[in-house]
Every structure is written in C-alpha cells, then in structure tokens.
N, C-alpha and C positions, 0 to 999 in steps of 0.2 A: 222666177229666179231672184234670190235675195241679193241685195247690194251690200257690200261690205264697206260702208263709208267710214266707220269708226277706225278700223285699222289703218286706212290710208291717211286719215287726219292725224293719227298718232305718229305715223311714219314721217309725215311732212313736218310736224312740230319737232320731232326729234332731230331732223336734219337742219331745220331753220333756227332752232333755239341757240345753238352755239354762235351763229353769225350775229344774232341780235344781242347776245349777252357779252359782247366784247367790252373790256374795261377801257375807260377813257384814259388818255395819256396824262402825265403830270405827277404821278406818284414817285416819291423819292424812296430810295432804300432797296432792299433785296426783293426781287420779284420771283424768286424760286418757289416752287410748290413744296411745302413742308407738311408732312403728316405727323400729328401729335396726338397721342391718346390721352393726354392730360385733361383735356376738356371733357372727354367721355367719362373718365373716372371721377372727375369733380362733380358731374351732374348725372348720376345714375338713373334717376327717374326720367329725365329728359331723353336719355339714351334709350331706355326701354320703350318710352312712348314713340320715339322716332322709328325704332325697329318694328314695333307693332304696326305703325302706320304704313311702313313699307311692305310688310307682309300682307296687310289687309288690301292694299292697293294692288299688289301682285295677284292675290286671290281674286279680286274683282275683275281685273283685266283677263285673267285666265277663264273666269266664268263667262265673261262677255264673248270671248273668242271661241270657246268650246261650245257654248250653247247647251241646249238640253239634248239628251240622247233620244234618238228616234224610237218610237214605240214599236216593239216587235209584233208582227202579225201572228196571231194564234189560230191554228186550224181548228175549226169546230167539228166535232165528231157527230155525225148524224146517225140516228138509229134506223 
C-alpha cells in the first residue's frame, strides 16, 4: 500500500502557514486589504511569468496527486 505523505505535508503547511506569517505590530496607517490592478498592468512580463508559474505548479501538483494510469490487462487470444 502506498503512503500519501506529500498531500498530508501540503495540507499541514497550508494550515500552519497563516499562523506563522502573522505581521508584527507597530505599523501606522491603514491596515485594510486593498486590491489594485495598477501593479499588474505596470509590469506585464512579471504578471505573465507569475501566472505561468502558478499554472505550472498546479499542473505539477495535479500530476503528483493523480499519478500514472494503471495499465489495462489485455486478453491474449490463443489459437
């Protein structure tokens, strides 16, 4: 039986990362989350590279999780 260690490690990292990445106190000013497309339009090559990296990572994770398809058994005809 195969052990699925990679998915469990990814799940643990996804759950623990937000707790580790808390910002330290002491910042003045507005702390609201603001989404701005100005940076994406100002740097189109970086945006394309980032999207390509995300797609490649998603493809790699899918390939790791899916694995190879099992070979079908073919009946041999005997004369």
